[in-house]
VEXKOL-945196 format. One record per atom (N, C-alpha, C, O): x, y, z; atom name; residue number from 0. Coordinates in steps of 0.1 Angstrom, whole numbers, plus 5000, padded with zeros to 4 digits. Layout:
residues N
SITE    px    py    pz  atome  num
SITE     X     Y     Z     CA  NUM
...
***
This chain:
residues 202
SITE    px    py    pz  atome  num
SITE  4691  2798  1278      N    0
SITE  4680  2792  1291     CA    0
SITE  4686  2779  1293      C    0
SITE  4692  2772  1285      O    0
SITE  4682  2776  1306      N    1
SITE  4686  2762  1312     CA    1
SITE  4678  2753  1305      C    1
SITE  4666  2756  1304      O    1
SITE  4683  2740  1298      N    2
SITE  4676  2728  1295     CA    2
SITE  4668  2720  1308      C    2
SITE  4673  2719  1319      O    2
SITE  4658  2716  1304      N    3
SITE  4653  2709  1320     CA    3
SITE  4661  2698  1326      C    3
SITE  4660  2695  1338      O    3
SITE  4668  2691  1316      N    4
SITE  4680  2682  1323     CA    4
SITE  4688  2689  1331      C    4
SITE  4690  2686  1343      O    4
SITE  4695  2698  1324      N    5
SITE  4706  2708  1333     CA    5
SITE  4697  2712  1343      C    5
SITE  4701  2707  1354      O    5
SITE  4684  2720  1343      N    6
SITE  4683  2724  1356     CA    6
SITE  4679  2714  1367      C    6
SITE  4681  2715  1379      O    6
SITE  4672  2701  1359      N    7
SITE  4670  2693  1372     CA    7
SITE  4682  2687  1379      C    7
SITE  4681  2682  1390      O    7
SITE  4694  2687  1372      N    8
SITE  4705  2681  1373     CA    8
SITE  4710  2691  1388      C    8
SITE  4711  2686  1399      O    8
SITE  4711  2703  1384      N    9
SITE  4715  2714  1393     CA    9
SITE  4706  2714  1407      C    9
SITE  4710  2714  1419      O    9
SITE  4694  2714  1402      N   10
SITE  4686  2714  1413     CA   10
SITE  4687  2702  1424      C   10
SITE  4686  2704  1436      O   10
SITE  4690  2692  1418      N   11
SITE  4692  2677  1424     CA   11
SITE  4705  2681  1434      C   11
SITE  4705  2681  1446      O   11
SITE  4714  2683  1427      N   12
SITE  4728  2685  1438     CA   12
SITE  4724  2693  1448      C   12
SITE  4726  2691  1460      O   12
SITE  4717  2705  1443      N   13
SITE  4716  2715  1455     CA   13
SITE  4705  2708  1466      C   13
SITE  4708  2707  1478      O   13
SITE  4695  2704  1463      N   14
SITE  4685  2700  1473     CA   14
SITE  4688  2687  1477      C   14
SITE  4678  2683  1483      O   14
SITE  4699  2679  1477      N   15
SITE  4704  2668  1481     CA   15
SITE  4716  2671  1489      C   15
SITE  4722  2662  1493      O   15
SITE  4719  2684  1490      N   16
SITE  4728  2689  1499     CA   16
SITE  4725  2694  1513      C   16
SITE  4713  2696  1514      O   16
SITE  4732  2696  1523      N   17
SITE  4729  2701  1536     CA   17
SITE  4725  2714  1533      C   17
SITE  4731  2721  1525      O   17
SITE  4714  2717  1541      N   18
SITE  4709  2733  1541     CA   18
SITE  4717  2741  1548      C   18
SITE  4717  2739  1560      O   18
SITE  4724  2752  1542      N   19
SITE  4732  2762  1545     CA   19
SITE  4743  2759  1538      C   19
SITE  4753  2763  1544      O   19
SITE  4745  2751  1526      N   20
SITE  4757  2750  1517     CA   20
SITE  4755  2760  1507      C   20
SITE  4745  2764  1502      O   20
SITE  4769  2766  1507      N   21
SITE  4767  2777  1495     CA   21
SITE  4770  2770  1483      C   21
SITE  4773  2758  1483      O   21
SITE  4769  2778  1471      N   22
SITE  4772  2771  1460     CA   22
SITE  4777  2782  1450      C   22
SITE  4771  2792  1452      O   22
SITE  4782  2783  1442      N   23
SITE  4791  2792  1431     CA   23
SITE  4787  2785  1417      C   23
SITE  4787  2773  1416      O   23
SITE  4785  2793  1407      N   24
SITE  4784  2789  1395     CA   24
SITE  4793  2777  1387      C   24
SITE  4788  2769  1379      O   24
SITE  4808  2777  1393      N   25
SITE  4817  2768  1389     CA   25
SITE  4812  2755  1399      C   25
SITE  4816  2745  1394      O   25
SITE  4805  2755  1410      N   26
SITE  4800  2742  1415     CA   26
SITE  4795  2732  1403      C   26
SITE  4796  2720  1405      O   26
SITE  4789  2738  1393      N   27
SITE  4781  2730  1385     CA   27
SITE  4786  2732  1372      C   27
SITE  4778  2734  1363      O   27
SITE  4800  2731  1369      N   28
SITE  4808  2734  1356     CA   28
SITE  4808  2720  1350      C   28
SITE  4807  2720  1337      O   28
SITE  4808  2708  1356      N   29
SITE  4807  2696  1352     CA   29
SITE  4793  2692  1343      C   29
SITE  4792  2682  1336      O   29
SITE  4783  2700  1346      N   30
SITE  4767  2695  1344     CA   30
SITE  4762  2705  1334      C   30
SITE  4752  2702  1328      O   30
SITE  4767  2715  1331      N   31
SITE  4760  2725  1319     CA   31
SITE  4771  2738  1316      C   31
SITE  4781  2740  1322      O   31
SITE  4765  2743  1306      N   32
SITE  4775  2755  1301     CA   32
SITE  4771  2767  1310      C   32
SITE  4762  2768  1318      O   32
SITE  4778  2774  1308      N   33
SITE  4777  2789  1316     CA   33
SITE  4765  2793  1318      C   33
SITE  4759  2794  1328      O   33
SITE  4760  2798  1305      N   34
SITE  4747  2802  1303     CA   34
SITE  4734  2793  1310      C   34
SITE  4725  2799  1316      O   34
SITE  4735  2780  1308      N   35
SITE  4726  2773  1313     CA   35
SITE  4728  2772  1331      C   35
SITE  4719  2774  1339      O   35
SITE  4739  2770  1333      N   36
SITE  4739  2773  1349     CA   36
SITE  4733  2786  1354      C   36
SITE  4723  2786  1362      O   36
SITE  4738  2796  1349      N   37
SITE  4732  2809  1353     CA   37
SITE  4719  2810  1351      C   37
SITE  4714  2817  1360      O   37
SITE  4709  2806  1341      N   38
SITE  4693  2805  1339     CA   38
SITE  4691  2797  1350      C   38
SITE  4683  2803  1358      O   38
SITE  4697  2784  1355      N   39
SITE  4692  2774  1362     CA   39
SITE  4694  2782  1376      C   39
SITE  4685  2779  1384      O   39
SITE  4701  2789  1380      N   40
SITE  4704  2795  1392     CA   40
SITE  4694  2808  1395      C   40
SITE  4690  2812  1406      O   40
SITE  4691  2813  1384      N   41
SITE  4682  2827  1384     CA   41
SITE  4667  2821  1387      C   41
SITE  4659  2827  1394      O   41
SITE  4664  2809  1379      N   42
SITE  4650  2800  1381     CA   42
SITE  4649  2797  1396      C   42
SITE  4639  2800  1403      O   42
SITE  4660  2791  1401      N   43
SITE  4660  2784  1414     CA   43
SITE  4656  2798  1425      C   43
SITE  4647  2797  1434      O   43
SITE  4661  2805  1423      N   44
SITE  4661  2817  1431     CA   44
SITE  4648  2823  1432      C   44
SITE  4643  2829  1442      O   44
SITE  4642  2823  1420      N   45
SITE  4627  2829  1416     CA   45
SITE  4619  2819  1424      C   45
SITE  4613  2825  1432      O   45
SITE  4618  2806  1423      N   46
SITE  4611  2795  1430     CA   46
SITE  4615  2792  1444      C   46
SITE  4610  2783  1450      O   46
SITE  4625  2800  1450      N   47
SITE  4627  2799  1464     CA   47
SITE  4633  2791  1468      C   47
SITE  4634  2791  1481      O   47
SITE  4639  2782  1459      N   48
SITE  4647  2770  1464     CA   48
SITE  4663  2776  1472      C   48
SITE  4668  2772  1482      O   48
SITE  4667  2785  1464      N   49
SITE  4680  2791  1469     CA   49
SITE  4677  2806  1472      C   49
SITE  4666  2811  1471      O   49
SITE  4687  2811  1477      N   50
SITE  4690  2824  1481     CA   50
SITE  4703  2832  1473      C   50
SITE  4713  2826  1474      O   50
SITE  4702  2843  1467      N   51
SITE  4717  2850  1464     CA   51
SITE  4720  2857  1473      C   51
SITE  4712  2865  1477      O   51
SITE  4733  2855  1480      N   52
SITE  4735  2859  1491     CA   52
SITE  4748  2871  1487      C   52
SITE  4752  2879  1496      O   52
SITE  4755  2870  1474      N   53
SITE  4762  2881  1469     CA   53
SITE  4767  2874  1453      C   53
SITE  4768  2863  1449      O   53
SITE  4770  2886  1448      N   54
SITE  4773  2882  1433     CA   54
SITE  4781  2870  1430      C   54
SITE  4793  2869  1434      O   54
SITE  4775  2860  1423      N   55
SITE  4779  2849  1420     CA   55
SITE  4780  2839  1432      C   55
SITE  4788  2829  1431      O   55
SITE  4773  2839  1444      N   56
SITE  4770  2832  1453     CA   56
SITE  4760  2829  1460      C   56
SITE  4755  2838  1467      O   56
SITE  4756  2816  1459      N   57
SITE  4742  2813  1464     CA   57
SITE  4743  2805  1476      C   57
SITE  4754  2803  1481      O   57
SITE  4731  2802  1481      N   58
SITE  4727  2793  1495     CA   58
SITE  4715  2785  1491      C   58
SITE  4706  2789  1484      O   58
SITE  4716  2771  1498      N   59
SITE  4705  2765  1498     CA   59
SITE  4701  2766  1514      C   59
SITE  4705  2758  1523      O   59
SITE  4693  2776  1516      N   60
SITE  4694  2783  1531     CA   60
SITE  4687  2772  1542      C   60
SITE  4679  2763  1540      O   60
SITE  4692  2775  1552      N   61
SITE  4684  2769  1564     CA   61
SITE  4671  2774  1565      C   61
SITE  4668  2785  1562      O   61
SITE  4663  2764  1572      N   62
SITE  4648  2771  1575     CA   62
SITE  4644  2770  1591      C   62
SITE  4645  2759  1597      O   62
SITE  4641  2779  1595      N   63
SITE  4638  2780  1610     CA   63
SITE  4623  2774  1613      C   63
SITE  4613  2780  1612      O   63
SITE  4624  2762  1617      N   64
SITE  4611  2756  1620     CA   64
SITE  4608  2757  1634      C   64
SITE  4597  2753  1637      O   64
SITE  4613  2759  1641      N   65
SITE  4614  2761  1657     CA   65
SITE  4605  2777  1660      C   65
SITE  4597  2778  1670      O   65
SITE  4607  2786  1652      N   66
SITE  4601  2800  1655     CA   66
SITE  4594  2803  1643      C   66
SITE  4588  2814  1642      O   66
SITE  4594  2794  1633      N   67
SITE  4589  2800  1622     CA   67
SITE  4590  2813  1616      C   67
SITE  4581  2820  1613      O   67
SITE  4604  2816  1614      N   68
SITE  4610  2829  1610     CA   68
SITE  4612  2827  1594      C   68
SITE  4614  2837  1586      O   68
SITE  4613  2813  1589      N   69
SITE  4613  2812  1577     CA   69
SITE  4628  2810  1573      C   69
SITE  4635  2802  1580      O   69
SITE  4634  2816  1562      N   70
SITE  4645  2813  1554     CA   70
SITE  4657  2823  1565      C   70
SITE  4656  2834  1569      O   70
SITE  4668  2815  1568      N   71
SITE  4677  2816  1576     CA   71
SITE  4690  2820  1567      C   71
SITE  4696  2810  1563      O   71
SITE  4694  2831  1564      N   72
SITE  4705  2835  1555     CA   72
SITE  4719  2832  1560      C   72
SITE  4722  2836  1571      O   72
SITE  4728  2826  1555      N   73
SITE  4743  2823  1560     CA   73
SITE  4747  2833  1568      C   73
SITE  4741  2844  1568      O   73
SITE  4757  2832  1575      N   74
SITE  4763  2846  1586     CA   74
SITE  4775  2850  1575      C   74
SITE  4778  2844  1564      O   74
SITE  4780  2860  1579      N   75
SITE  4791  2866  1569     CA   75
SITE  4804  2858  1571      C   75
SITE  4812  2858  1562      O   75
SITE  4806  2850  1583      N   76
SITE  4818  2841  1586     CA   76
SITE  4813  2828  1578      C   76
SITE  4822  2821  1576      O   76
SITE  4803  2824  1573      N   77
SITE  4798  2812  1563     CA   77
SITE  4800  2817  1549      C   77
SITE  4802  2809  1539      O   77
SITE  4800  2829  1549      N   78
SITE  4801  2830  1535     CA   78
SITE  4818  2832  1531      C   78
SITE  4824  2829  1521      O   78
SITE  4822  2838  1542      N   79
SITE  4840  2840  1540     CA   79
SITE  4846  2825  1540      C   79
SITE  4855  2821  1532      O   79
SITE  4840  2819  1549      N   80
SITE  4844  2805  1548     CA   80
SITE  4843  2797  1535      C   80
SITE  4852  2790  1530      O   80
SITE  4830  2799  1529      N   81
SITE  4827  2793  1517     CA   81
SITE  4837  2798  1503      C   81
SITE  4842  2790  1495      O   81
SITE  4839  2811  1505      N   82
SITE  4848  2814  1495     CA   82
SITE  4863  2811  1495      C   82
SITE  4871  2810  1485      O   82
SITE  4865  2812  1508      N   83
SITE  4881  2806  1511     CA   83
SITE  4885  2789  1507      C   83
SITE  4895  2785  1504      O   83
SITE  4870  2781  1510      N   84
SITE  4872  2768  1506     CA   84
SITE  4873  2769  1490      C   84
SITE  4883  2764  1484      O   84
SITE  4864  2774  1484      N   85
SITE  4865  2775  1468     CA   85
SITE  4878  2779  1463      C   85
SITE  4883  2774  1453      O   85
SITE  4883  2788  1471      N   86
SITE  4895  2795  1463     CA   86
SITE  4908  2788  1470      C   86
SITE  4920  2792  1468      O   86
SITE  4904  2777  1479      N   87
SITE  4917  2770  1485     CA   87
SITE  4927  2777  1492      C   87
SITE  4939  2775  1492      O   87
SITE  4920  2786  1500      N   88
SITE  4933  2797  1509     CA   88
SITE  4926  2797  1521      C   88
SITE  4915  2793  1523      O   88
SITE  4935  2801  1528      N   89
SITE  4931  2803  1543     CA   89
SITE  4929  2817  1548      C   89
SITE  4936  2826  1544      O   89
SITE  4918  2819  1558      N   90
SITE  4913  2832  1564     CA   90
SITE  4911  2830  1579      C   90
SITE  4908  2820  1586      O   90
SITE  4915  2842  1582      N   91
SITE  4915  2845  1598     CA   91
SITE  4906  2858  1601      C   91
SITE  4909  2869  1596      O   91
SITE  4894  2857  1609      N   92
SITE  4890  2868  1612     CA   92
SITE  4896  2880  1618      C   92
SITE  4906  2876  1623      O   92
SITE  4895  2893  1619      N   93
SITE  4902  2902  1626     CA   93
SITE  4893  2914  1629      C   93
SITE  4881  2913  1627      O   93
SITE  4898  2922  1632      N   94
SITE  4891  2938  1638     CA   94
SITE  4879  2937  1644      C   94
SITE  4876  2928  1651      O   94
SITE  4870  2947  1641      N   95
SITE  4859  2949  1652     CA   95
SITE  4849  2936  1652      C   95
SITE  4842  2932  1661      O   95
SITE  4852  2931  1640      N   96
SITE  4843  2918  1641     CA   96
SITE  4845  2906  1655      C   96
SITE  4836  2901  1661      O   96
SITE  4857  2904  1656      N   97
SITE  4863  2895  1666     CA   97
SITE  4855  2900  1681      C   97
SITE  4849  2893  1688      O   97
SITE  4859  2915  1681      N   98
SITE  4854  2919  1694     CA   98
SITE  4839  2917  1695      C   98
SITE  4834  2912  1706      O   98
SITE  4834  2920  1686      N   99
SITE  4819  2919  1687     CA   99
SITE  4813  2904  1688      C   99
SITE  4801  2901  1692      O   99
SITE  4825  2893  1683      N  100
SITE  4818  2876  1684     CA  100
SITE  4819  2873  1697      C  100
SITE  4812  2865  1703      O  100
SITE  4830  2880  1703      N  101
SITE  4833  2875  1718     CA  101
SITE  4830  2884  1728      C  101
SITE  4837  2884  1738      O  101
SITE  4818  2893  1725      N  102
SITE  4811  2901  1734     CA  102
SITE  4820  2913  1741      C  102
SITE  4816  2918  1751      O  102
SITE  4833  2918  1732      N  103
SITE  4841  2927  1740     CA  103
SITE  4835  2938  1731      C  103
SITE  4843  2948  1733      O  103
SITE  4827  2941  1724      N  104
SITE  4823  2950  1718     CA  104
SITE  4808  2950  1712      C  104
SITE  4804  2941  1705      O  104
SITE  4799  2963  1714      N  105
SITE  4786  2960  1707     CA  105
SITE  4788  2964  1694      C  105
SITE  4780  2960  1685      O  105
SITE  4798  2973  1690      N  106
SITE  4798  2976  1675     CA  106
SITE  4799  2963  1666      C  106
SITE  4806  2954  1668      O  106
SITE  4788  2964  1655      N  107
SITE  4785  2957  1643     CA  107
SITE  4791  2962  1630      C  107
SITE  4785  2970  1622      O  107
SITE  4804  2959  1627      N  108
SITE  4812  2966  1616     CA  108
SITE  4805  2960  1603      C  108
SITE  4802  2948  1601      O  108
SITE  4801  2972  1593      N  109
SITE  4796  2972  1583     CA  109
SITE  4805  2960  1574      C  109
SITE  4801  2949  1570      O  109
SITE  4817  2964  1572      N  110
SITE  4826  2954  1566     CA  110
SITE  4833  2947  1575      C  110
SITE  4838  2952  1585      O  110
SITE  4834  2933  1574      N  111
SITE  4844  2924  1583     CA  111
SITE  4854  2919  1575      C  111
SITE  4854  2914  1564      O  111
SITE  4863  2921  1583      N  112
SITE  4880  2919  1575     CA  112
SITE  4884  2905  1582      C  112
SITE  4881  2900  1592      O  112
SITE  4892  2902  1573      N  113
SITE  4898  2888  1573     CA  113
SITE  4912  2888  1567      C  113
SITE  4913  2894  1556      O  113
SITE  4922  2883  1574      N  114
SITE  4935  2881  1568     CA  114
SITE  4934  2870  1562      C  114
SITE  4928  2861  1566      O  114
SITE  4941  2870  1549      N  115
SITE  4942  2855  1540     CA  115
SITE  4957  2853  1534      C  115
SITE  4966  2861  1535      O  115
SITE  4959  2844  1528      N  116
SITE  4970  2842  1523     CA  116
SITE  4968  2843  1507      C  116
SITE  4977  2842  1498      O  116
SITE  4955  2844  1505      N  117
SITE  4952  2847  1491     CA  117
SITE  4952  2859  1486      C  117
SITE  4958  2866  1494      O  117
SITE  4948  2867  1476      N  118
SITE  4947  2878  1473     CA  118
SITE  4939  2887  1481      C  118
SITE  4930  2882  1489      O  118
SITE  4940  2899  1481      N  119
SITE  4932  2913  1487     CA  119
SITE  4918  2914  1478      C  119
SITE  4918  2916  1466      O  119
SITE  4909  2913  1486      N  120
SITE  4897  2920  1476     CA  120
SITE  4885  2922  1483      C  120
SITE  4886  2917  1494      O  120
SITE  4873  2927  1480      N  121
SITE  4862  2928  1485     CA  121
SITE  4850  2924  1480      C  121
SITE  4846  2926  1468      O  121
SITE  4841  2917  1492      N  122
SITE  4830  2911  1483     CA  122
SITE  4819  2918  1489      C  122
SITE  4818  2917  1501      O  122
SITE  4808  2925  1482      N  123
SITE  4797  2929  1486     CA  123
SITE  4788  2922  1491      C  123
SITE  4784  2913  1483      O  123
SITE  4782  2923  1503      N  124
SITE  4770  2913  1509     CA  124
SITE  4757  2923  1512      C  124
SITE  4759  2933  1520      O  124
SITE  4748  2921  1507      N  125
SITE  4737  2930  1512     CA  125
SITE  4738  2947  1507      C  125
SITE  4743  2949  1496      O  125
SITE  4733  2956  1514      N  126
SITE  4735  2970  1514     CA  126
SITE  4743  2974  1519      C  126
SITE  4741  2972  1531      O  126
SITE  4755  2981  1518      N  127
SITE  4764  2986  1525     CA  127
SITE  4773  2977  1532      C  127
SITE  4781  2981  1540      O  127
SITE  4771  2964  1530      N  128
SITE  4778  2956  1538     CA  128
SITE  4790  2949  1529      C  128
SITE  4791  2951  1517      O  128
SITE  4798  2941  1535      N  129
SITE  4809  2936  1527     CA  129
SITE  4820  2925  1535      C  129
SITE  4821  2923  1548      O  129
SITE  4826  2919  1527      N  130
SITE  4836  2910  1534     CA  130
SITE  4849  2917  1527      C  130
SITE  4852  2917  1515      O  130
SITE  4857  2921  1536      N  131
SITE  4874  2924  1531     CA  131
SITE  4883  2915  1531      C  131
SITE  4885  2912  1543      O  131
SITE  4889  2910  1523      N  132
SITE  4902  2903  1525     CA  132
SITE  4914  2909  1523      C  132
SITE  4916  2914  1513      O  132
SITE  4922  2908  1534      N  133
SITE  4935  2914  1535     CA  133
SITE  4945  2904  1532      C  133
SITE  4945  2894  1539      O  133
SITE  4956  2904  1521      N  134
SITE  4965  2896  1522     CA  134
SITE  4974  2897  1531      C  134
SITE  4977  2909  1534      O  134
SITE  4981  2889  1538      N  135
SITE  4992  2888  1546     CA  135
SITE  5002  2874  1545      C  135
SITE  4997  2863  1542      O  135
SITE  5013  2877  1547      N  136
SITE  5024  2865  1546     CA  136
SITE  5028  2862  1559      C  136
SITE  5039  2857  1562      O  136
SITE  5018  2863  1568      N  137
SITE  5019  2857  1582     CA  137
SITE  5010  2848  1583      C  137
SITE  5006  2848  1595      O  137
SITE  5005  2840  1577      N  138
SITE  4996  2830  1578     CA  138
SITE  4997  2819  1588      C  138
SITE  4988  2812  1593      O  138
SITE  5010  2819  1587      N  139
SITE  5017  2806  1597     CA  139
SITE  5014  2809  1613      C  139
SITE  5012  2801  1621      O  139
SITE  5015  2823  1615      N  140
SITE  5015  2826  1631     CA  140
SITE  5002  2824  1634      C  140
SITE  5000  2822  1646      O  140
SITE  4990  2823  1625      N  141
SITE  4978  2818  1631     CA  141
SITE  4974  2805  1629      C  141
SITE  4963  2802  1626      O  141
SITE  4984  2796  1630      N  142
SITE  4980  2783  1631     CA  142
SITE  4976  2777  1643      C  142
SITE  4981  2766  1646      O  142
SITE  4967  2783  1651      N  143
SITE  4961  2780  1664     CA  143
SITE  4953  2767  1662      C  143
SITE  4946  2765  1652      O  143
SITE  4955  2756  1674      N  144
SITE  4948  2744  1672     CA  144
SITE  4931  2748  1677      C  144
SITE  4922  2741  1673      O  144
SITE  4929  2757  1685      N  145
SITE  4916  2763  1690     CA  145
SITE  4911  2773  1684      C  145
SITE  4919  2783  1685      O  145
SITE  4901  2774  1677      N  146
SITE  4898  2786  1673     CA  146
SITE  4892  2798  1679      C  146
SITE  4891  2809  1673      O  146
SITE  4889  2794  1692      N  147
SITE  4884  2803  1702     CA  147
SITE  4895  2810  1709      C  147
SITE  4893  2820  1715      O  147
SITE  4908  2804  1709      N  148
SITE  4922  2809  1714     CA  148
SITE  4926  2818  1701      C  148
SITE  4931  2829  1704      O  148
SITE  4924  2816  1690      N  149
SITE  4926  2823  1680     CA  149
SITE  4921  2836  1679      C  149
SITE  4927  2847  1676      O  149
SITE  4906  2836  1683      N  150
SITE  4898  2849  1684     CA  150
SITE  4903  2855  1696      C  150
SITE  4901  2867  1696      O  150
SITE  4908  2850  1705      N  151
SITE  4907  2858  1716     CA  151
SITE  4922  2866  1714      C  151
SITE  4923  2878  1717      O  151
SITE  4932  2859  1710      N  152
SITE  4945  2866  1707     CA  152
SITE  4941  2877  1695      C  152
SITE  4946  2888  1695      O  152
SITE  4933  2874  1686      N  153
SITE  4931  2885  1676     CA  153
SITE  4926  2895  1680      C  153
SITE  4930  2906  1675      O  153
SITE  4914  2895  1692      N  154
SITE  4908  2903  1698     CA  154
SITE  4916  2913  1708      C  154
SITE  4913  2925  1709      O  154
SITE  4923  2908  1713      N  155
SITE  4937  2917  1722     CA  155
SITE  4947  2923  1712      C  155
SITE  4952  2933  1716      O  155
SITE  4949  2917  1700      N  156
SITE  4957  2924  1690     CA  156
SITE  4949  2937  1686      C  156
SITE  4954  2948  1683      O  156
SITE  4937  2935  1685      N  157
SITE  4930  2945  1680     CA  157
SITE  4925  2958  1691      C  157
SITE  4923  2969  1688      O  157
SITE  4924  2953  1703      N  158
SITE  4920  2964  1715     CA  158
SITE  4937  2971  1716      C  158
SITE  4937  2983  1717      O  158
SITE  4949  2965  1716      N  159
SITE  4959  2968  1719     CA  159
SITE  4963  2969  1735      C  159
SITE  4953  2970  1743      O  159
SITE  4975  2968  1739      N  160
SITE  4983  2966  1752     CA  160
SITE  4977  2975  1764      C  160
SITE  4973  2971  1775      O  160
SITE  4977  2988  1759      N  161
SITE  4972  2998  1767     CA  161
SITE  4956  3000  1770      C  161
SITE  4952  3005  1780      O  161
SITE  4949  2996  1761      N  162
SITE  4936  3000  1761     CA  162
SITE  4925  2991  1764      C  162
SITE  4914  2995  1763      O  162
SITE  4930  2977  1769      N  163
SITE  4922  2968  1772     CA  163
SITE  4919  2970  1788      C  163
SITE  4928  2972  1797      O  163
SITE  4902  2970  1789      N  164
SITE  4898  2974  1802     CA  164
SITE  4898  2960  1810      C  164
SITE  4901  2949  1805      O  164
SITE  4895  2962  1823      N  165
SITE  4894  2953  1833     CA  165
SITE  4881  2943  1829      C  165
SITE  4882  2931  1831      O  165
SITE  4868  2948  1824      N  166
SITE  4858  2943  1820     CA  166
SITE  4862  2936  1809      C  166
SITE  4859  2924  1810      O  166
SITE  4868  2940  1801      N  167
SITE  4872  2930  1788     CA  167
SITE  4880  2918  1790      C  167
SITE  4878  2908  1784      O  167
SITE  4891  2919  1802      N  168
SITE  4896  2909  1805     CA  168
SITE  4889  2899  1813      C  168
SITE  4893  2887  1813      O  168
SITE  4878  2902  1821      N  169
SITE  4869  2893  1826     CA  169
SITE  4864  2886  1815      C  169
SITE  4864  2874  1815      O  169
SITE  4859  2893  1807      N  170
SITE  4852  2884  1798     CA  170
SITE  4860  2874  1790      C  170
SITE  4855  2863  1787      O  170
SITE  4873  2877  1785      N  171
SITE  4883  2869  1782     CA  171
SITE  4884  2859  1792      C  171
SITE  4883  2848  1788      O  171
SITE  4887  2860  1803      N  172
SITE  4888  2850  1811     CA  172
SITE  4878  2840  1812      C  172
SITE  4881  2829  1815      O  172
SITE  4864  2844  1810      N  173
SITE  4855  2833  1810     CA  173
SITE  4853  2825  1795      C  173
SITE  4847  2815  1794      O  173
SITE  4860  2832  1785      N  174
SITE  4861  2824  1772     CA  174
SITE  4873  2814  1777      C  174
SITE  4871  2802  1776      O  174
SITE  4886  2817  1782      N  175
SITE  4897  2812  1783     CA  175
SITE  4892  2797  1790      C  175
SITE  4899  2787  1786      O  175
SITE  4884  2795  1798      N  176
SITE  4877  2782  1804     CA  176
SITE  4873  2772  1794      C  176
SITE  4872  2760  1797      O  176
SITE  4869  2778  1781      N  177
SITE  4863  2766  1774     CA  177
SITE  4876  2763  1761      C  177
SITE  4873  2756  1751      O  177
SITE  4886  2767  1762      N  178
SITE  4899  2764  1757     CA  178
SITE  4907  2752  1764      C  178
SITE  4913  2754  1774      O  178
SITE  4905  2739  1758      N  179
SITE  4911  2730  1764     CA  179
SITE  4925  2732  1766      C  179
SITE  4932  2737  1757      O  179
SITE  4932  2728  1779      N  180
SITE  4944  2730  1785     CA  180
SITE  4955  2726  1777      C  180
SITE  4965  2732  1779      O  180
SITE  4955  2715  1765      N  181
SITE  4965  2712  1758     CA  181
SITE  4966  2722  1749      C  181
SITE  4976  2728  1746      O  181
SITE  4954  2727  1743      N  182
SITE  4956  2737  1730     CA  182
SITE  4962  2749  1736      C  182
SITE  4972  2755  1732      O  182
SITE  4955  2752  1749      N  183
SITE  4961  2763  1753     CA  183
SITE  4977  2767  1754      C  183
SITE  4982  2777  1751      O  183
SITE  4985  2754  1760      N  184
SITE  4996  2753  1762     CA  184
SITE  5003  2753  1748      C  184
SITE  5013  2760  1749      O  184
SITE  5002  2750  1738      N  185
SITE  5004  2752  1726     CA  185
SITE  5004  2765  1717      C  185
SITE  5013  2769  1709      O  185
SITE  4991  2770  1720      N  186
SITE  4986  2778  1713     CA  186
SITE  4992  2795  1717      C  186
SITE  4992  2804  1710      O  186
SITE  4997  2794  1731      N  187
SITE  4999  2806  1740     CA  187
SITE  5015  2807  1732      C  187
SITE  5022  2817  1734      O  187
SITE  5019  2798  1727      N  188
SITE  5035  2802  1721     CA  188
SITE  5034  2808  1710      C  188
SITE  5044  2814  1706      O  188
SITE  5023  2809  1702      N  189
SITE  5021  2815  1688     CA  189
SITE  5017  2830  1691      C  189
SITE  5016  2837  1681      O  189
SITE  5015  2834  1702      N  190
SITE  5007  2848  1703     CA  190
SITE  5021  2858  1706      C  190
SITE  5031  2855  1712      O  190
SITE  5017  2870  1701      N  191
SITE  5027  2881  1706     CA  191
SITE  5033  2881  1721      C  191
SITE  5024  2878  1729      O  191
SITE  5045  2884  1726      N  192
SITE  5048  2883  1739     CA  192
SITE  5038  2893  1746      C  192
SITE  5035  2889  1757      O  192
SITE  5035  2901  1743      N  193
SITE  5025  2908  1755     CA  193
SITE  5011  2904  1757      C  193
SITE  5004  2907  1767      O  193
SITE  5007  2897  1746      N  194
SITE  4994  2891  1746     CA  194
SITE  4995  2878  1752      C  194
SITE  4985  2873  1758      O  194
SITE  5009  2872  1753      N  195
SITE  5012  2858  1761     CA  195
SITE  5009  2861  1777      C  195
SITE  5002  2855  1784      O  195
SITE  5017  2872  1781      N  196
SITE  5016  2876  1791     CA  196
SITE  5005  2881  1800      C  196
SITE  5003  2877  1811      O  196
SITE  4998  2888  1793      N  197
SITE  4983  2890  1797     CA  197
SITE  4976  2877  1799      C  197
SITE  4969  2874  1809      O  197
SITE  4977  2871  1790      N  198
SITE  4968  2856  1790     CA  198
SITE  4972  2846  1799      C  198
SITE  4964  2838  1803      O  198
SITE  4986  2845  1804      N  199
SITE  4991  2838  1815     CA  199
SITE  4990  2844  1830      C  199
SITE  4992  2836  1840      O  199
SITE  4986  2857  1832      N  200
SITE  4982  2861  1841     CA  200
SITE  4966  2862  1844      C  200
SITE  4961  2867  1855      O  200
SITE  4959  2857  1837      N  201
SITE  4946  2857  1840     CA  201
SITE  4943  2845  1848      C  201
SITE  4931  2843  1852      O  201
***
């Protein structure tokens, strides 16, 4: 059981942080023992100060004050980015998730896939959902200046040269307007040749 001093110190660190911040047990390793940390996190969850979003992952959640819907859980991408930051690895979203983010598909995947230069593994988030990290040695090819440009390229790679529709290209054209010209000119050089040709024709 967490001592009151350990509990108070952990709670103070959490509540002084920005809402939406993710925490892991080792975020408090300098404050208390493993058992005390675990006990404090369980208590903070019961008290409604934090929420548990996955095994060993907690969030000091944002609160919707505009519409009154209460606690706003972190997005899958927020959780993935939090894990990547903790593990000091890089990640890149891919698959059906990217298509959904850009409005190119209505499909919402149960498992969101990220390429990483870290180890391959799956993190369960909620019932039947998860984050799948797939190791790749090609992370340098994803070093885009513009995140939007990265998403566009990953989406085209997912769809394939022969399968992309005119409607999808029109949606991509709309997104490209939000990519700074300087970023586009540098990032286009990182894209596969067929993707490069598609985007230069838009």
